[in-house]
C-alpha positions in Angstrom: -68.2 -70.1 -26.4 -65.3 -72.4 -25.3 -63.6 -74.5 -28.0 -63.1 -78.2 -27.5 -59.3 -77.5 -27.5 -59.6 -75.3 -24.6 -62.0 -77.4 -22.8 -59.7 -80.3 -23.2 -56.7 -78.2 -21.9 -58.6 -77.1 -18.9 -59.9 -80.5 -17.9 -56.3 -81.7 -18.3 -55.1 -78.9 -16.1 -57.6 -80.0 -13.3 -56.8 -83.6 -13.5 -52.9 -82.6 -13.5 -53.2 -80.3 -10.6 -55.5 -82.5 -8.5 -53.1 -85.6 -9.1 -50.0 -83.4 -7.9 -51.7 -82.3 -4.8 -52.9 -85.8 -3.9 -49.4 -87.2 -4.4 -47.9 -84.6 -2.3 -50.7 -84.7 0.5 -50.4 -88.5 0.9 -46.4 -88.2 0.8 -46.2 -90.4 -2.3 -44.2 -87.4 -4.0 -41.4 -85.2 -2.7 -39.9 -82.2 -4.2 -37.5 -84.4 -5.9 -40.4 -86.2 -7.9 -41.6 -82.8 -9.0 -38.0 -81.8 -10.1 -37.9 -85.1 -12.1 -41.2 -84.5 -13.8 -40.0 -81.0 -14.6 -36.7 -82.2 -16.1 -38.5 -85.0 -18.1 -41.0 -82.3 -19.4 -38.3 -79.9 -20.4 -36.5 -82.8 -22.2 -39.8 -83.8 -24.0 -40.5 -80.2 -24.8 -37.2 -79.9 -26.7 -37.4 -83.2 -28.4 -40.9 -82.6 -29.7 -40.1 -79.3 -30.9 -38.0 -81.2 -33.6 -39.4 -84.7 -33.7 -42.2 -86.8 -33.3 -42.0 -88.5 -29.8 -44.3 -91.4 -29.1 -47.2 -90.6 -26.7 -45.8 -87.1 -25.9 -46.5 -85.8 -29.5 -49.8 -87.3 -29.4 -50.5 -85.4 -26.1 -49.3 -82.0 -27.6 -51.4 -82.7 -30.9 -54.5 -83.2 -28.6 -53.9 -80.5 -25.9 -51.4 -78.0 -27.0 -52.2 -74.7 -28.5 -50.9 -74.2 -32.1 -48.7 -71.2 -31.1 -46.9 -73.3 -28.5 -46.2 -76.3 -30.6 -43.5 -74.8 -32.5 -42.2 -72.3 -30.0 -42.4 -73.9 -26.6 -44.4 -77.4 -26.6 -45.8 -78.2 -23.0 -45.2 -74.7 -21.9 -48.3 -74.8 -19.5 -47.4 -78.0 -17.6 -43.6 -77.0 -17.2 -44.6 -73.7 -15.8 -47.1 -75.4 -13.6 -44.3 -77.8 -12.3 -42.1 -75.0 -11.8 -44.6 -72.9 -9.7 -45.5 -76.1 -7.7 -41.7 -76.7 -7.0 -41.1 -73.2 -5.7 -44.1 -73.2 -3.3 -43.2 -76.7 -2.0 -39.6 -75.7 -1.4 -40.0 -72.4 0.2 -43.5 -72.6 2.0 -45.0 -74.9 4.7 -46.9 -78.0 2.8 -50.4 -76.8 3.8 -49.6 -73.4 2.2 -48.1 -75.0 -0.8 -51.0 -77.4 -1.3 -53.5 -74.3 -1.0 -51.5 -72.5 -3.6 -51.3 -75.5 -6.0 -55.1 -75.9 -5.6 -55.8 -72.2 -6.2 -53.8 -72.6 -9.4 -55.6 -75.8 -10.4 -59.1 -74.8 -9.7 -59.0 -70.9 -10.2 -57.0 -71.1 -13.5 -59.1 -73.9 -15.2 -62.6 -72.4 -13.9 -61.7 -68.9 -14.8 -60.9 -70.0 -18.4 -64.0 -72.2 -18.7 -66.5 -69.9 -17.1 -65.0 -66.8 -18.7 -65.4 -68.2 -22.3 -69.1 -69.6 -21.4 -70.4 -66.5 -19.3 -68.4 -63.5 -20.6 -70.0 -61.2 -23.2 -67.3 -58.6 -23.4 -63.7 -58.8 -24.2 -61.0 -56.4 -22.7 -57.7 -55.4 -24.2 -55.5 -56.0 -20.9 -57.7 -58.2 -18.9 -59.2 -61.7 -19.0 -62.9 -62.2 -18.3 -64.4 -60.6 -15.1 -67.0 -63.2 -14.9 -64.3 -66.1 -15.1 -62.3 -64.3 -12.5 -65.1 -64.3 -10.1 -65.8 -67.8 -10.7 -62.1 -68.7 -10.3 -61.9 -66.8 -7.0 -64.8 -68.8 -5.6 -63.7 -72.2 -6.7 -60.2 -71.7 -5.5 -61.3 -70.1 -2.2 -63.3 -73.2 -1.3 -60.4 -75.5 -2.4 -57.9 -73.6 -0.5 -60.1 -74.0 2.6 -59.1 -77.6 2.7 -55.4 -76.6 3.8 -55.6 -73.1 5.2 -57.9 -70.8 7.3 -60.6 -68.7 5.9 -58.6 -65.3 5.7 -55.7 -67.1 4.1 -57.9 -68.8 1.7 -59.8 -65.7 0.8 -56.9 -63.3 0.3 -54.8 -65.8 -1.4 -57.3 -66.8 -3.9 -58.6 -63.1 -4.5 -55.1 -61.4 -5.1 -53.6 -64.3 -7.0 -56.7 -64.6 -9.3 -56.8 -60.9 -9.8 -53.4 -61.0 -11.0 -54.2 -63.8 -13.3 -56.8 -61.7 -14.9 -54.2 -59.3 -16.2 -53.0 -60.3 -19.7 -49.3 -60.7 -19.5 -47.0 -61.9 -22.0 -43.7 -61.7 -19.9 -44.9 -64.3 -17.0 -46.8 -67.3 -17.2 -49.7 -67.4 -14.7 -49.0 -71.1 -14.0 -46.0 -69.7 -12.3 -47.4 -66.4 -10.9 -50.6 -67.7 -9.3 -49.0 -70.2 -6.8 -46.3 -68.0 -5.9 -48.5 -65.0 -5.1 -51.1 -67.0 -3.4 -48.3 -68.8 -1.2 -46.8 -65.2 -0.4 -50.2 -63.8 0.5 -51.3 -66.9 2.6 -48.1 -67.1 4.5 -49.0 -63.6 5.8 -52.1 -65.2 7.5 
């Protein structure tokens, strides 16, 4: 069963990703806005590691995993922004938006469905049921921006990589970059 913290985290992940996508799609944000958000996030992360910062500390209390509060507060959103900046800078906007929506939908849905549906745990893999749900949701989301083959292979390959438990690279950085590379082939 999914904990209330994880459910809150994944709902925030969805809201944050959809907000970024909408702001980019409607040209209300540029890459410079994303960079500003990233810099602000890094500053707040460093401050919150040592001090109580109004609003930022409350958000961390309510949404951050315990292990990250002491070592790297705000790790998920910071890597989300970094991955978004990379794909917006290096790829056409439609591929960047499709990559960000794959991260937004696929990552959140795979966690939620994985915790609810999965009966088995794996040493090096996350939930297979969650991964299948993540691929399906991210595929349909990516179809808003790219063709069916790009959406299918971009979501499949990036979400399959997301399934592997990795300590050395954050999936919020890996998923959009892999999705963008794969989709740019199509």
